[in-house]
C-alpha positions in Angstrom: -88.0 -53.5 -40.2 -91.2 -52.8 -38.5 -91.6 -49.0 -37.3 -91.7 -49.9 -33.8 -88.1 -51.4 -34.0 -87.0 -48.5 -36.2 -88.5 -45.9 -33.7 -86.3 -47.9 -30.9 -83.3 -47.9 -33.1 -83.5 -44.1 -33.2 -84.3 -43.5 -29.1 -80.8 -43.9 -28.3 -78.4 -46.1 -26.8 -80.4 -47.0 -23.5 -83.4 -47.9 -25.5 -81.4 -49.8 -27.8 -79.6 -51.9 -24.7 -83.1 -52.4 -23.3 -84.8 -53.8 -26.3 -81.8 -55.8 -27.4 -82.0 -57.5 -23.8 -85.9 -58.1 -24.6 -84.7 -59.6 -27.7 -83.4 -62.7 -25.8 -86.6 -62.7 -23.6 -89.5 -64.3 -25.9 -91.0 -65.8 -22.6 -91.8 -62.4 -21.5 -92.7 -60.6 -24.7 -93.4 -63.2 -26.7 -91.7 -65.2 -29.5 -92.6 -62.6 -32.3 -91.9 -59.7 -30.7 -88.4 -60.8 -29.3 -87.4 -62.0 -33.1 -88.4 -58.7 -34.5 -85.7 -57.2 -31.6 -82.9 -59.5 -32.7 -82.3 -57.2 -35.6 -81.1 -54.3 -32.6 -78.1 -56.8 -31.8 -76.8 -56.9 -35.2 -77.6 -53.7 -36.8 -77.3 -51.1 -33.8 -75.3 -47.9 -34.5 -71.4 -47.8 -34.0 -69.1 -45.5 -32.7 -65.4 -45.7 -32.0 -64.1 -45.6 -28.3 -62.1 -42.3 -29.0 -66.0 -41.1 -30.1 -67.2 -42.1 -26.5 -64.1 -40.4 -24.7 -64.7 -37.0 -26.9 -68.6 -36.7 -26.2 -67.6 -37.8 -22.5 -65.8 -34.9 -22.0 -67.7 -32.5 -23.6 -70.5 -33.6 -21.7 -68.6 -33.0 -18.4 -66.7 -29.7 -19.6 -63.7 -31.2 -20.2 -60.6 -30.1 -22.2 -59.8 -32.9 -24.4 
């Protein structure tokens, strides 16, 4: 994984999603760059739905 792709993978879910989409758009960003972003589709960070609910409640100050 090159440095730019690694940086995107650490930048957060919004950036990962953007570049996951861009990995399908070789016509826009070029085939080589699109191919390097394909790894974000297979190896992006995961967490459970329960974790998502807990984060949402914490961010919006709701008690679980």
